[in-house]
C-alpha positions in Angstrom: 105.2 45.7 94.4 105.9 48.2 97.1 107.3 51.6 96.5 109.2 53.5 99.1 109.6 57.2 99.0 113.0 58.4 100.0 111.9 62.0 100.4 108.7 63.9 100.8 107.5 66.2 98.1 107.2 69.9 98.8 103.5 70.9 99.2 102.2 72.5 96.1 101.2 76.1 95.8 97.7 74.9 95.3 97.5 73.9 98.9 98.1 77.4 100.2 95.0 78.6 98.4 92.7 75.9 99.6 92.1 77.2 103.1 91.1 80.8 102.0 88.8 79.3 99.4 87.2 77.0 102.0 86.8 79.9 104.4 85.2 82.0 101.7 82.8 79.2 100.6 81.8 78.6 104.2 81.3 82.3 104.9 79.2 82.8 101.8 77.2 79.7 102.5 76.5 80.7 106.1 75.5 84.2 105.1 73.1 82.9 102.4 71.6 80.3 104.8 71.3 82.9 107.5 69.6 85.4 105.3 67.2 82.9 104.0 66.5 81.6 107.5 65.9 85.1 108.9 63.8 86.1 105.9 61.7 83.0 106.3 61.4 83.5 110.0 60.3 87.2 109.5 57.7 86.2 106.9 56.1 83.4 108.9 56.3 84.8 112.4 52.8 85.2 113.9 52.0 88.6 115.3 49.4 89.9 117.8 47.9 92.1 115.1 44.9 90.8 113.2 45.4 90.2 109.5 44.0 92.9 107.2 42.3 92.3 103.9 45.3 93.5 102.0 47.6 91.1 103.9 45.2 88.2 103.3 45.3 88.9 99.5 49.1 89.3 99.6 50.4 86.7 102.1 54.1 87.0 101.2 54.1 90.6 102.6 56.2 90.5 105.9 54.8 91.9 109.1 56.2 95.2 110.3 59.4 94.4 112.3 60.4 95.9 115.6 63.4 97.5 113.8 61.1 99.1 111.2 58.9 100.6 113.9 61.9 102.0 115.7 63.3 103.5 112.5 60.0 105.1 111.6 60.0 106.8 115.0 63.6 107.9 114.7 63.4 109.0 111.1 59.8 110.1 110.5 60.8 112.3 107.5 62.7 109.6 105.7 61.1 107.9 102.7 59.5 104.5 103.3 62.3 102.7 101.2 65.0 104.4 103.3 63.3 103.3 106.5 63.0 99.8 105.3 66.6 99.7 104.2 67.8 101.0 107.7 65.6 98.5 109.5 66.9 95.7 107.3 70.5 96.7 107.9 69.9 96.7 111.7 68.3 93.3 111.5 71.1 91.8 109.4 73.8 93.2 111.8 71.9 91.8 114.8 72.3 88.4 113.3 75.5 88.4 111.3 79.0 89.8 111.3 79.2 91.9 108.1 81.4 94.4 106.6 80.0 97.6 105.1 80.6 96.0 101.6 78.7 92.8 102.6 75.8 94.7 104.1 75.4 96.7 100.9 75.4 93.5 98.9 72.8 91.8 101.1 70.5 94.8 100.9 70.8 95.1 97.1 70.6 91.5 96.1 67.2 89.9 95.5 68.6 86.5 96.4 68.8 87.8 100.0 65.2 89.0 99.9 65.7 92.7 99.8 66.6 94.3 96.4 66.5 97.8 97.8 67.3 100.9 95.7 70.8 102.3 96.0 69.6 105.6 97.5 67.8 103.7 100.3 70.9 101.6 100.9 73.1 104.7 101.0 70.7 106.2 103.6 70.9 103.0 105.7 74.7 102.9 105.5 75.0 106.6 106.5 72.6 106.2 109.5 73.3 102.7 110.8 75.0 102.8 114.2 77.8 100.2 113.9 81.4 100.1 114.7 83.0 98.6 111.6 86.3 98.0 113.5 84.3 95.7 115.9 82.7 93.9 113.0 86.1 93.3 111.5 87.4 92.0 114.8 84.5 89.7 115.3 85.0 88.4 111.8 88.7 87.7 112.5 87.9 86.0 115.8 85.2 83.8 114.2 87.5 82.8 111.3 90.4 81.9 113.6 88.0 79.9 115.8 86.8 78.0 112.8 90.2 77.6 111.2 92.9 78.0 113.8 95.7 77.1 111.4 95.1 80.2 109.3 98.1 82.6 109.4 97.4 86.2 110.1 98.8 87.2 106.7 96.3 84.9 105.0 93.5 86.2 107.1 94.5 89.8 106.3 94.4 89.0 102.6 91.0 87.4 102.8 89.6 90.3 104.9 90.7 93.0 102.6 91.4 91.8 99.1 89.4 88.6 98.4 86.8 89.6 95.7 84.3 87.3 97.4 85.4 88.3 100.9 84.1 90.9 103.3 86.5 93.6 101.9 87.1 95.4 105.1 89.2 98.5 104.8 92.9 98.4 105.6 92.3 100.3 108.9 89.5 98.0 110.0 91.6 94.9 109.2 94.6 96.4 111.0 92.5 97.1 114.0 91.0 93.6 114.0 94.3 91.9 113.8 95.9 94.1 116.4 93.2 93.0 118.8 94.0 89.4 118.3 97.6 89.6 119.6 
């Protein structure tokens, strides 16, 4: 019993949504893995400083990072929470390509190990030295390297409008895509 198909069926609309969903799942998974990995590395990295009695009683307290020390020197009048938020933002952007929206989510979500207050996050976002256009471009390049068959219109949609995506601004997305051509 063999069947022959005289004509091929049109691809369903379902298929056109698979790739953006896969990209989104991979991006979120990579971000979560990276944050957990970087948080674990930060918490367990040995330092040259001797352990204080307070640190011995509270071992999950991370050591002061290089970024935090730099922020404390640059912003001595800022509150400790603001300094921590800015240092965390710098650390995340050294490791990952993030939009401003994603950075805010990472800094506010306890699953990523921060759970910082909104005022401290706002301070970090106002004082972080980052070119968001470059972050958008790096995101676009990485996505196209991972999924070369993605059309630019699909990439634009994911970059700006996907609720689980990076939510770059229209200007940032336009810049990123213009740099690809």
